[in-house]
C-alpha positions as CSV (number, residue, x, y, z in Angstrom):
1,M,-8.1,-33.8,2.4
2,Q,-8.3,-33.6,6.1
3,S,-7.7,-30.3,7.8
4,Q,-4.6,-29.8,9.9
5,P,-5.2,-29.8,13.7
6,A,-3.6,-27.1,15.7
7,P,-0.6,-28.2,17.9
8,S,-0.6,-27.9,21.6
9,S,0.8,-24.6,22.7
10,S,3.0,-26.4,25.2
11,S,4.5,-28.9,22.7
12,P,8.0,-28.1,21.7
13,P,9.3,-28.8,18.2
14,I,11.1,-32.1,17.6
15,A,14.8,-31.7,16.9
16,V,15.4,-31.1,13.2
17,I,17.5,-33.8,11.6
18,P,20.5,-32.8,9.4
19,T,19.7,-32.2,5.8
20,R,21.5,-30.7,2.8
21,E,19.5,-27.6,3.5
22,N,20.8,-27.0,7.0
23,A,24.2,-28.7,6.7
24,P,27.3,-26.4,6.9
25,P,29.3,-26.0,3.6
26,R,32.2,-28.4,3.2
27,T,34.7,-26.4,1.1
28,A,36.4,-23.0,1.4
29,L,34.7,-21.7,-1.7
30,A,31.3,-22.9,-0.6
31,R,31.9,-21.3,2.8
32,W,32.7,-17.9,1.2
33,L,29.8,-18.1,-1.2
34,L,27.3,-19.0,1.5
35,G,28.9,-16.7,4.1
36,G,27.3,-13.5,2.8
37,G,24.0,-14.1,4.6
38,R,20.7,-15.6,3.6
39,L,18.1,-13.6,1.8
40,D,15.0,-15.7,2.6
41,R,15.2,-15.3,6.4
42,L,14.3,-11.7,7.3
43,R,14.2,-10.6,10.9
44,N,12.8,-7.6,12.7
45,E,16.3,-6.3,13.4
46,H,16.5,-3.5,10.8
47,K,16.2,0.2,11.6
48,T,13.1,2.1,10.5
49,Y,12.9,5.6,9.2
50,P,10.2,8.3,8.7
51,W,8.5,8.0,5.4
52,F,9.9,11.3,4.1
53,Q,13.4,9.8,4.3
54,V,12.5,6.4,2.8
55,V,10.9,8.2,-0.2
56,W,14.3,8.9,-1.6
57,L,15.1,5.2,-1.7
58,T,12.1,4.7,-3.9
59,G,13.0,7.9,-5.8
60,V,16.4,6.7,-7.0
61,D,14.5,4.2,-9.2
62,Y,11.5,6.3,-10.0
63,F,13.2,9.7,-10.5
64,S,16.2,8.4,-12.5
65,S,13.9,7.8,-15.5
66,L,13.9,11.5,-16.0
67,A,17.4,11.1,-17.5
68,Y,15.9,9.3,-20.6
69,Q,12.1,9.8,-20.4
70,P,12.0,13.2,-22.2
71,G,14.0,11.7,-25.1
72,I,11.7,8.7,-25.3
73,A,8.7,11.0,-25.3
74,L,10.1,13.2,-28.1
75,L,11.0,10.2,-30.2
76,A,7.6,8.6,-29.7
77,A,5.3,11.6,-29.9
78,G,7.3,14.6,-31.3
79,L,5.3,17.7,-30.8
80,L,2.6,15.7,-29.0
81,A,5.1,14.8,-26.2
82,P,3.5,17.3,-23.7
83,T,-0.1,16.2,-24.2
84,A,0.9,12.5,-24.3
85,T,2.8,13.1,-21.0
86,L,-0.3,14.7,-19.6
87,V,-2.2,11.5,-20.3
88,L,0.7,9.6,-18.6
89,V,0.5,11.8,-15.5
90,A,-3.3,11.3,-15.4
91,V,-2.9,7.5,-15.6
92,T,-0.2,7.7,-12.9
93,L,-2.3,9.8,-10.4
94,F,-5.7,8.2,-11.0
95,G,-4.5,4.6,-11.9
96,A,-1.1,3.5,-10.6
97,L,-1.2,5.5,-7.4
98,P,-4.7,4.2,-6.2
99,V,-3.7,0.7,-7.2
100,Y,-0.5,0.7,-5.2
101,A,-2.1,2.4,-2.2
102,K,-4.4,-0.6,-2.1
103,V,-1.5,-3.0,-2.5
104,A,0.2,-1.2,0.5
105,Q,-3.0,-1.9,2.6
106,R,-3.0,-5.6,1.8
107,S,0.7,-6.5,1.5
108,Y,2.5,-4.3,4.0
109,V,5.4,-6.6,4.6
110,G,7.0,-5.5,1.4
111,Q,6.1,-8.4,-0.9
112,G,3.9,-6.4,-3.2
113,S,1.4,-7.5,-5.8
114,I,3.1,-10.9,-6.5
115,A,2.3,-12.0,-3.0
116,M,-1.2,-10.8,-3.3
117,L,-1.8,-12.9,-6.4
118,E,-0.2,-15.9,-4.8
119,N,-2.7,-15.7,-1.9
120,L,-5.7,-14.9,-4.1
121,L,-5.0,-18.0,-6.3
122,Q,-4.5,-21.6,-5.2
123,G,-2.3,-24.6,-5.8
124,W,-0.2,-24.9,-9.0
125,W,-2.0,-22.0,-10.7
126,S,-0.7,-19.8,-7.9
127,K,2.8,-21.0,-8.4
128,I,2.7,-20.7,-12.2
129,V,1.4,-17.1,-12.0
130,V,4.1,-16.2,-9.5
131,L,6.8,-17.7,-11.8
132,V,5.5,-15.8,-14.8
133,L,5.5,-12.5,-12.8
134,I,9.0,-13.2,-11.5
135,G,10.0,-13.6,-15.2
136,F,8.5,-10.1,-15.9
137,A,10.1,-8.7,-12.7
138,A,13.5,-10.2,-13.7
139,T,13.1,-8.4,-17.0
140,D,12.2,-5.1,-15.3
141,F,15.1,-5.3,-12.7
142,V,17.8,-6.7,-15.0
143,I,17.0,-4.1,-17.7
144,T,16.9,-1.4,-15.1
145,M,20.5,-2.3,-14.2
146,T,21.8,-2.7,-17.7
147,L,19.9,0.3,-19.1
148,S,20.8,2.6,-16.2
149,A,24.5,1.6,-16.5
150,A,24.4,2.2,-20.3
151,D,22.8,5.6,-19.9
152,A,25.2,6.6,-17.2
153,A,28.1,5.6,-19.4
154,R,26.6,7.6,-22.3
155,H,26.3,10.7,-20.1
156,A,30.0,10.3,-19.2
157,V,31.1,9.7,-22.8
158,E,29.1,12.7,-24.3
159,N,30.3,15.2,-21.7
160,P,32.6,17.7,-23.4
161,Y,35.2,17.5,-20.6
162,F,35.3,13.7,-20.6
163,H,34.7,13.0,-24.3
164,L,38.3,13.2,-25.3
165,H,39.4,10.6,-22.7
166,L,36.4,8.4,-22.8
167,A,35.5,8.3,-26.5
168,H,34.7,4.8,-27.8
169,T,34.7,3.4,-24.3
170,H,30.9,3.3,-23.9
171,M,30.7,-0.5,-23.6
172,L,33.7,-0.7,-21.2
173,L,32.2,2.0,-19.0
174,T,28.9,0.2,-18.9
175,L,30.5,-3.1,-18.0
176,G,32.6,-1.3,-15.4
177,L,29.6,0.2,-13.7
178,L,27.9,-3.2,-13.6
179,A,31.1,-4.8,-12.2
180,L,31.2,-2.0,-9.5
181,L,27.6,-2.8,-8.7
182,A,28.4,-6.5,-8.2
183,V,31.5,-5.8,-6.1
184,V,29.5,-3.5,-3.7
185,F,26.8,-6.2,-3.3
186,L,29.4,-8.9,-2.7
187,I,31.0,-6.8,0.0
188,G,27.6,-6.1,1.6
189,F,25.0,-3.5,0.4
190,R,22.3,-2.2,2.7
191,E,19.5,0.2,1.8
192,A,21.4,3.4,2.4
193,I,18.6,5.8,3.2
194,H,20.8,8.8,3.7
195,L,22.9,8.1,0.7
196,A,19.8,7.8,-1.4
197,A,18.6,11.2,-0.2
198,F,22.1,12.6,-0.9
199,V,21.8,11.3,-4.5
200,A,18.2,12.0,-5.3
201,I,17.6,15.5,-3.8
202,P,20.5,17.3,-5.7
203,Y,19.4,15.5,-8.9
204,L,15.8,16.7,-8.5
205,A,17.0,20.2,-7.7
206,L,19.2,20.4,-10.8
207,N,16.3,19.2,-12.9
208,L,14.0,21.7,-11.4
209,I,16.5,24.5,-12.2
210,V,17.0,23.3,-15.8
211,F,13.3,22.9,-16.6
212,S,12.3,26.1,-14.7
213,V,14.9,28.2,-16.6
214,G,13.7,26.5,-19.8
215,L,10.1,27.4,-19.0
216,L,11.2,31.0,-18.4
217,H,13.0,31.1,-21.7
218,I,9.8,29.9,-23.4
219,L,7.7,32.5,-21.6
220,F,10.1,35.3,-22.7
221,H,9.9,33.9,-26.3
222,P,6.1,33.5,-26.9
223,D,6.8,32.8,-30.5
224,L,8.0,29.3,-29.5
225,I,4.5,28.6,-28.0
226,S,2.8,30.0,-31.1
227,R,4.8,27.9,-33.4
228,W,4.2,24.8,-31.3
229,K,0.4,25.4,-31.2
230,F,0.3,26.2,-34.9
231,S,2.2,22.9,-35.7
232,L,0.0,21.0,-33.3
233,L,-3.4,22.4,-34.4
234,G,-2.6,22.5,-38.1
235,S,-4.2,19.2,-38.8
236,A,-6.5,18.5,-35.8
237,D,-8.4,20.1,-32.9
238,W,-7.7,19.6,-29.2
239,T,-10.1,16.6,-29.0
240,G,-8.2,14.8,-31.8
241,I,-4.9,15.8,-30.2
242,F,-5.8,14.2,-26.9
243,I,-7.2,11.1,-28.6
244,A,-3.9,10.7,-30.5
245,S,-2.0,11.4,-27.3
246,S,-4.0,8.7,-25.5
247,L,-3.0,6.2,-28.2
248,I,0.6,7.3,-28.1
249,F,1.0,7.3,-24.3
250,P,1.8,3.6,-24.0
251,K,5.1,4.4,-25.6
252,L,5.9,6.6,-22.6
253,A,5.2,3.8,-20.1
254,L,8.7,4.0,-18.6
255,G,7.4,7.0,-16.7
256,L,5.4,4.6,-14.6
257,S,8.4,2.7,-13.2
258,G,9.0,2.8,-9.4
259,F,5.7,2.0,-7.8
260,E,6.6,-1.6,-7.0
261,T,9.8,-0.3,-5.3
262,G,7.6,2.0,-3.3
263,V,5.7,-0.9,-1.8
264,S,8.8,-3.1,-1.3
265,V,10.4,-0.6,1.0
266,M,7.5,-0.6,3.5
267,P,9.3,-2.6,6.2
268,L,11.8,0.3,6.4
269,I,9.0,2.9,7.2
270,S,8.5,3.7,10.8
271,G,4.9,3.4,12.0
272,G,5.5,5.6,15.1
273,P,5.7,4.6,18.7
274,Q,2.4,2.8,18.7
275,E,3.6,0.4,16.0
276,S,7.0,-0.6,17.3
277,S,7.1,-4.0,15.7
278,D,8.2,-4.3,12.1
279,P,6.0,-6.6,10.0
280,L,8.2,-8.8,8.0
281,P,7.6,-12.1,6.3
282,P,8.1,-15.2,8.5
283,E,11.5,-16.7,8.6
284,N,10.5,-19.6,6.4
285,G,9.6,-17.1,3.7
286,S,6.0,-17.9,3.3
287,A,3.7,-15.7,1.3
288,S,1.7,-14.6,4.3
289,L,0.9,-11.1,3.4
290,A,0.9,-9.6,6.9
291,P,0.3,-10.0,10.6
292,E,-3.3,-10.1,11.8
293,E,-3.4,-6.5,12.9
294,P,-2.6,-4.0,10.1
295,P,0.0,-1.4,10.9
296,R,-2.3,1.5,10.1
297,E,0.3,4.3,10.6
298,R,2.8,2.5,8.4
299,I,0.2,2.1,5.7
300,R,-0.8,5.8,5.9
301,S,2.9,6.7,5.8
302,T,3.4,4.6,2.7
303,E,0.4,6.2,1.0
304,K,2.0,9.6,1.7
305,L,5.3,8.3,0.3
306,L,3.7,7.1,-2.9
307,T,1.7,10.3,-3.3
308,L,4.7,12.6,-2.8
309,A,6.8,10.5,-5.3
310,A,4.0,10.5,-7.9
311,G,3.4,14.3,-7.4
312,I,7.1,15.2,-7.8
313,M,7.4,13.0,-10.8
314,A,4.2,14.4,-12.4
315,V,5.4,17.9,-12.1
316,L,8.9,17.1,-13.5
317,L,7.5,15.0,-16.3
318,L,5.2,17.8,-17.5
319,L,8.0,20.4,-17.2
320,S,10.5,18.2,-19.0
321,S,8.2,17.2,-21.9
322,F,7.0,20.8,-22.5
323,T,10.3,22.5,-22.4
324,S,12.1,19.8,-24.4
325,A,9.4,19.8,-27.1
326,L,9.7,23.5,-27.6
327,L,13.5,24.0,-27.1
328,V,15.2,20.9,-28.5
329,P,15.2,20.7,-32.3
330,E,14.0,17.4,-33.8
331,A,17.4,16.7,-35.5
332,V,19.2,16.9,-32.2
333,Y,17.2,14.2,-30.3
334,Q,17.0,11.7,-33.1
335,P,19.2,8.5,-32.8
336,G,22.8,9.5,-33.2
337,G,22.2,13.1,-32.5
338,P,23.9,15.0,-29.6
339,A,20.8,14.9,-27.4
340,S,19.9,11.3,-28.2
341,G,18.9,9.6,-24.9
342,R,20.1,12.6,-22.9
343,V,17.7,15.5,-23.6
344,P,17.8,17.0,-20.1
345,S,21.6,16.9,-20.1
346,F,21.6,18.6,-23.5
347,M,19.3,21.4,-22.2
348,A,21.5,21.8,-19.1
349,H,24.6,22.3,-21.3
350,Q,22.8,24.6,-23.7
351,L,21.1,26.8,-21.0
352,F,24.0,27.0,-18.5
353,G,27.2,26.0,-20.1
354,P,29.6,23.1,-19.7
355,I,30.4,23.6,-16.0
356,F,26.8,23.4,-14.8
357,G,26.2,20.7,-17.5
358,T,29.0,18.6,-16.1
359,I,27.6,18.9,-12.6
360,Y,24.3,17.8,-14.0
361,D,25.9,14.9,-15.8
362,L,27.7,13.7,-12.6
363,S,24.5,13.9,-10.7
364,T,22.7,11.9,-13.4
365,I,25.4,9.2,-13.5
366,A,25.1,8.9,-9.7
367,I,21.4,8.4,-9.6
368,L,21.4,6.1,-12.6
369,W,24.0,3.9,-10.9
370,F,22.0,4.0,-7.6
371,A,18.9,3.0,-9.6
372,G,20.8,-0.1,-10.7
373,A,21.7,-0.8,-7.1
374,S,18.0,-0.4,-6.1
375,A,17.1,-2.9,-8.8
376,M,19.8,-5.3,-7.7
377,A,18.6,-5.1,-4.1
378,G,15.0,-5.7,-5.3
379,L,15.9,-8.8,-7.4
380,V,18.2,-10.5,-4.8
381,N,15.4,-10.1,-2.3
382,L,12.5,-11.1,-4.6
383,I,13.7,-14.4,-6.0
384,P,14.8,-16.0,-2.7
385,R,11.3,-15.2,-1.2
386,Y,9.7,-17.6,-3.7
387,L,11.8,-20.0,-5.7
388,P,13.5,-21.9,-2.8
389,R,10.2,-22.1,-1.0
390,F,8.6,-23.6,-4.1
391,G,11.5,-26.1,-4.4
392,M,12.2,-24.4,-7.8
393,A,15.7,-23.3,-7.1
394,P,18.9,-24.8,-5.7
395,R,20.0,-24.1,-2.2
396,W,22.5,-21.4,-3.1
397,V,19.7,-19.1,-4.5
398,S,18.9,-18.2,-0.9
399,Y,22.3,-16.7,-0.4
400,R,23.4,-13.2,-1.4
401,R,26.8,-13.8,-3.0
402,P,25.9,-16.5,-5.5
403,M,22.8,-14.6,-6.5
404,V,24.9,-11.4,-7.1
405,L,27.4,-13.3,-9.2
406,V,24.7,-14.9,-11.3
407,L,22.9,-11.6,-11.8
408,F,26.2,-10.0,-12.8
409,G,26.7,-12.7,-15.5
410,I,23.2,-12.1,-16.8
411,N,23.8,-8.3,-16.8
412,V,27.0,-8.8,-18.9
413,I,25.2,-11.1,-21.4
414,V,22.3,-8.6,-21.8
415,T,24.6,-5.6,-22.2
416,L,26.6,-7.4,-24.9
417,A,23.5,-8.6,-26.6
418,F,22.0,-5.1,-26.8
419,G,25.4,-3.4,-27.5
420,A,24.8,-1.2,-24.3
421,S,22.1,0.6,-26.2
422,V,19.5,2.5,-24.1
423,D,17.0,2.7,-27.0
424,K,17.1,-1.0,-27.8
425,Q,16.4,-1.9,-24.1
426,G,13.5,0.5,-23.7
427,G,10.9,-2.0,-25.0
428,A,11.9,-4.8,-22.6
429,Y,12.0,-2.3,-19.7
430,A,8.5,-1.0,-20.5
431,T,7.1,-4.6,-20.8
432,G,8.4,-5.6,-17.4
433,V,7.2,-2.4,-15.7
434,L,3.7,-2.7,-17.3
435,A,3.4,-6.4,-16.6
436,L,4.0,-5.7,-12.8
437,I,1.6,-2.8,-12.7
438,L,-1.1,-4.8,-14.6
439,S,-0.7,-7.7,-12.1
440,A,-1.1,-5.2,-9.2
441,A,-4.3,-3.8,-10.8
442,V,-5.6,-7.4,-11.3
443,A,-4.8,-8.3,-7.7
444,V,-6.5,-5.2,-6.3
445,T,-9.6,-5.7,-8.5
446,L,-9.9,-9.4,-7.4
447,S,-9.4,-8.4,-3.8
448,K,-12.0,-5.6,-3.9
449,W,-14.5,-7.9,-5.6
450,R,-14.1,-10.7,-2.9
451,E,-14.3,-8.1,-0.1
452,S,-17.5,-6.7,-1.6
453,R,-19.1,-10.2,-1.7
454,A,-18.0,-10.9,1.9
455,R,-19.6,-7.7,3.3
456,P,-23.2,-7.5,2.3
457,Q,-23.8,-4.2,4.2
458,G,-21.2,-2.3,2.1
459,R,-21.7,-4.3,-1.1
460,L,-22.7,-1.3,-3.3
461,L,-19.7,0.7,-2.3
462,G,-17.4,-2.4,-2.7
463,V,-18.8,-3.2,-6.1
464,S,-18.3,0.4,-7.2
465,S,-14.7,0.3,-6.0
466,A,-14.1,-3.0,-7.8
467,A,-15.6,-1.6,-11.0
468,Y,-13.3,1.4,-10.8
469,F,-10.2,-0.8,-10.4
470,L,-11.5,-3.0,-13.2
471,L,-11.5,0.1,-15.4
472,V,-8.0,0.9,-14.3
473,T,-7.0,-2.7,-15.1
474,C,-8.4,-2.3,-18.6
475,V,-6.4,0.9,-19.1
476,F,-3.2,-0.9,-18.1
477,A,-4.1,-4.0,-20.2
478,F,-4.5,-1.7,-23.2
479,T,-1.2,-0.1,-22.4
480,F,0.5,-3.4,-22.1
481,V,-1.0,-4.8,-25.3
482,A,-0.2,-1.6,-27.2
483,N,3.4,-1.7,-26.0
484,V,3.7,-5.3,-27.1
485,F,2.4,-4.6,-30.6
486,E,4.5,-1.4,-30.9
487,R,7.7,-3.0,-29.5
488,P,7.4,-6.8,-29.8
489,D,11.1,-7.1,-29.0
490,G,10.2,-6.2,-25.4
491,V,7.8,-9.1,-24.9
492,I,10.1,-11.5,-26.7
493,I,12.9,-10.6,-24.2
494,S,10.4,-11.0,-21.3
495,F,9.3,-14.4,-22.6
496,I,12.9,-15.4,-22.7
497,F,13.2,-14.6,-19.0
498,I,9.9,-16.3,-18.3
499,F,11.0,-19.4,-20.2
500,L,14.3,-19.5,-18.3
501,V,12.5,-19.1,-14.9
502,L,9.9,-21.8,-15.7
503,A,12.4,-24.2,-17.2
504,L,15.0,-23.8,-14.4
505,S,12.3,-24.0,-11.8
506,G,10.9,-27.2,-13.3
507,V,14.4,-28.8,-13.5
508,S,15.1,-27.7,-9.9
509,R,11.8,-29.1,-8.6
510,Y,12.6,-32.4,-10.3
511,L,16.2,-32.5,-8.9
512,R,15.1,-31.5,-5.4
513,S,12.1,-33.8,-5.3
514,R,14.0,-36.5,-3.4
515,E,14.9,-34.2,-0.5
516,L,13.2,-34.8,2.8
517,R,11.1,-31.6,2.3
518,V,10.2,-30.9,5.9
519,S,10.9,-27.6,7.7
520,E,9.6,-28.4,11.2
521,V,7.8,-31.1,13.2
522,L,5.6,-30.4,16.3
523,F,3.5,-32.6,18.6
524,L,-0.2,-32.2,18.5
525,N,-0.7,-32.9,22.2
526,N,1.2,-33.6,25.4
527,Q,0.3,-37.4,25.2
528,S,2.2,-37.6,21.9
529,Q,5.2,-35.9,23.4
530,E,5.2,-38.3,26.3
531,L,4.8,-41.4,24.2
532,W,7.5,-40.4,21.7
533,P,10.5,-41.7,23.8
534,Q,8.7,-45.1,23.9
535,V,8.8,-45.4,20.1
536,A,11.9,-43.6,19.1
537,G,15.4,-45.1,19.0
538,R,15.3,-48.6,17.6
539,K,12.2,-49.7,19.6
540,V,9.6,-50.3,16.9
541,N,9.0,-51.5,13.4
542,L,7.6,-48.9,11.1
543,V,4.7,-49.8,8.8
544,P,3.3,-46.9,6.6
545,V,-0.5,-47.4,6.0
546,Q,-3.2,-45.6,4.1
547,G,-6.4,-45.1,6.1
548,L,-6.7,-48.5,7.8
549,G,-9.0,-49.0,10.8
550,P,-8.0,-50.8,14.0
551,E,-9.2,-54.2,12.9
552,S,-7.3,-53.9,9.5
553,R,-4.2,-52.7,11.3
554,A,-4.4,-55.8,13.7
555,E,-4.7,-58.1,10.7
556,K,-1.8,-56.4,8.9
557,A,0.3,-56.7,12.1
558,A,-0.5,-60.4,12.3
559,D,0.3,-60.9,8.6
560,I,3.7,-59.2,9.0
561,R,4.6,-61.2,12.1
562,S,3.7,-64.4,10.3
563,H,6.0,-63.8,7.3
564,Y,8.9,-61.9,8.9
565,K,10.9,-62.5,12.1
566,I,10.6,-59.2,13.9
567,S,10.7,-58.3,17.6
568,G,9.1,-55.4,19.4
569,P,5.9,-53.4,18.7
570,I,4.8,-52.1,15.3
571,A,4.2,-48.4,14.7
572,F,1.7,-47.7,12.0
573,L,2.3,-44.4,10.2
574,H,-0.6,-42.6,8.5
575,V,0.2,-39.5,6.5
576,H,-2.5,-36.9,5.9
577,L,-1.8,-34.7,2.8
578,L,-2.6,-31.0,2.5
579,D,-5.1,-30.0,-0.2
580,N,-2.3,-27.8,-1.7
581,R,0.5,-30.1,-2.7
582,S,2.3,-27.5,-4.8
583,D,4.1,-26.2,-1.7
584,F,7.6,-27.7,-1.3
585,L,8.3,-27.7,2.4
586,A,6.0,-29.2,5.0
587,H,5.2,-28.1,8.6
588,L,4.4,-31.5,10.1
589,R,2.1,-32.1,13.1
590,L,2.4,-35.5,14.9
591,R,-0.1,-37.4,17.0
592,V,1.0,-40.6,18.7
593,Y,-1.3,-43.0,20.6
594,P,-1.1,-46.7,21.6
595,E,-3.2,-49.4,20.1
596,Q,-2.9,-52.7,22.1
597,E,0.8,-53.7,22.0
598,N,1.4,-51.4,19.0
599,F,1.4,-47.7,18.2
600,V,-0.3,-45.4,15.7
601,I,1.4,-42.2,14.4
602,D,-0.8,-39.7,12.5
603,V,1.1,-37.1,10.6
604,Y,-0.7,-33.9,9.4
605,G,0.4,-31.1,7.1
606,A,2.4,-33.2,4.6
607,V,2.9,-32.2,0.9
608,A,4.4,-35.5,-0.2
609,I,3.8,-39.0,1.3
610,P,7.2,-40.6,0.5
611,N,9.3,-37.7,1.7
612,T,7.2,-37.5,4.9
613,I,7.6,-41.2,5.6
614,A,11.3,-40.9,5.0
615,Y,11.7,-37.9,7.4
616,V,9.6,-39.4,10.2
617,S,11.5,-42.7,9.9
618,E,14.7,-40.8,10.4
619,L,13.3,-39.1,13.5
620,L,11.9,-42.4,14.8
621,D,15.0,-44.5,13.9
622,P,13.0,-47.8,13.8
623,K,14.4,-51.3,13.7
624,S,12.8,-52.0,10.3
625,I,10.5,-50.3,7.7
626,F,7.9,-52.3,5.7
627,L,7.2,-50.6,2.3
628,V,4.5,-51.8,-0.1
629,L,4.9,-51.8,-3.9
630,S,1.8,-50.9,-5.9
631,R,2.9,-52.4,-9.3
632,R,1.2,-49.6,-11.2
633,N,2.5,-47.8,-14.3
634,L,5.7,-46.1,-13.2
635,M,5.4,-43.2,-15.6
636,T,2.0,-42.3,-14.2
637,Q,3.3,-42.8,-10.7
638,A,6.2,-40.4,-11.4
639,F,3.8,-37.6,-12.4
640,D,1.6,-38.3,-9.4
641,Y,4.6,-38.0,-7.2
642,L,6.0,-34.8,-8.8
643,F,2.7,-32.9,-8.8
644,W,0.6,-34.4,-6.1
645,G,3.1,-36.0,-3.6
646,E,1.8,-39.6,-4.1
647,G,2.8,-42.1,-6.7
648,E,4.9,-45.3,-6.1
649,I,5.4,-44.7,-2.4
650,G,7.4,-47.7,-1.5
651,L,10.1,-47.2,-4.2
652,M,10.3,-43.5,-3.6
653,V,10.8,-43.9,0.2
654,Y,13.5,-46.4,-0.5
655,T,15.2,-44.0,-3.0
656,I,15.0,-41.0,-0.7
657,L,16.3,-42.9,2.3
658,I,19.2,-44.5,0.3
659,R,20.2,-41.1,-1.0
660,Y,20.0,-39.6,2.4
661,W,22.0,-42.4,4.0
662,E,24.7,-42.1,1.3
663,W,25.0,-38.3,2.0
664,T,25.1,-38.8,5.8
665,K,27.3,-41.9,5.5
666,Q,24.9,-44.0,7.6
667,L,24.7,-47.0,5.3
668,A,26.1,-49.3,8.0
669,S,23.6,-48.4,10.7
670,H,20.3,-47.8,8.9
671,P,17.0,-49.8,9.6
672,T,16.2,-52.9,7.6
673,L,14.0,-52.1,4.6
674,Y,11.4,-54.6,3.4
675,L,9.8,-54.0,0.0
676,M,6.5,-56.0,-0.1
677,S,4.1,-56.7,-2.9
678,R,0.4,-56.1,-2.2
């Protein structure tokens, strides 16, 4: 395919014609639903903050897993929980943290590893990988909302002061918290940096108090350590223990959640006075990873944010696993026991009494609810960045209120299906988290390998770096596979989300295939801009052609005039397709030049020939349009059209134009259409 020429810097865009995409809503309900703002058009109007304030917005997602992680570790590893957690911390600090530091360097507009993979791959493979990852991300974020709400409700129900009033209301409380989440987002939720700090800092302080006092209690009772070591070393040495812990650690993978959020908040991080502009995705939502000049201060600040969050979490995970393994009896944390799913809360009540324990429960409920809000914000900003741009979602997906209502409905279904059980949702949550981290590791490995090949002078260092991240990728691949075999229900749920995303995307792409599919039109040069008034406005007859030379065009013009009674010049339209036809919207570039008494219009940057012809004809408003029928197999032509933008061009142009004229009520004033056989 021909490359796309650059437009003239002085050429203004041609006026955009009205389409379903840019038309105002026609009913009161539609106006309300679409009135909450678009999610795929981000602007540099938001306020930025120092990284040490933004870290708490990441933390409400990351740190909230402390509410249930110690219980999961005890159930999965028992007395091995501290050593298995130590392996988890090592993977976090030497695996996930370096990976996402590299993601921050390469995707600093907040689009994360999914955008990296989209840019590393090409065409339909790129789109399919993104859709699969969106399915895993949807699993992660939806289960974050439902699991967090369920765990918050359980903390409320099990509290001794609330239990008498809230007994047997666990499901209602969970649904109520999800409904509150939806209402807040319908009204208008913004990333509340200060509110996130107000929620996260007290929660961390309370946990530090509980685990520190628990550690002091253990130090004053050394027999607890002796019994733990005796039970631990009774059947194996330390080497065997750490091998067993390494095999068990995938069950603790929920402790890795939060890194994708750490990258997604990058646009909120201030880069200092020397980086006053905020790098955000273009308004059309493309996957361009970043501007040409990297915001180095913002990247360094993000690396500090990720390091601080990982460091805090590492310390608290080690403290929580060690103290809970030694202080909480096995019968207490088993399913149905008083500490089931709420081990830190149980320790707070046991060590300090019900008043402090209640304060701890309220803080836990707050951060769990806010973690759900963080997940909702992540999902309503993730999906509109991709699916509408791919043509794989209806128009309303780009708007906040319809998205929130759909997600609330999905949350209700998931909650009812799992009975608001935290334990039953853990597998799906871990699968989504690990899939995203694995995708980030793969993206960084591919990126480092390509960079090493592009820079011969630093190839050895680049290959070594790529090899390290390949090793990290293997670790996360093992963790993902082990989690799938251990808890297959998680991958089954993820596959349900993936299937729904793929199926709905395919149906949407099919239904939207007859849209005009053009986002902007620019002139390639000043001559084209000056000639346009001579061809637009019922002045020419439009004849789409495929690669004809001047002599062939002259013969075709003579043939048309000999068979049809037309007046005025002929404008031959030649559409140049992009190599990548998987994109949905086109950014067209027009070149117009005279040829004897006729004109030639070259169009570059198209993703579908019929849609481009239809769009240009509406801009041109010709007297008549001559369309050629190919008489080839219609089923083959349909696939050629859906996937490659070609196919039966004449019939598709006719169908697209008739559909557009019916919508705009222009049937009485449209050009005359001629369908000709070859």
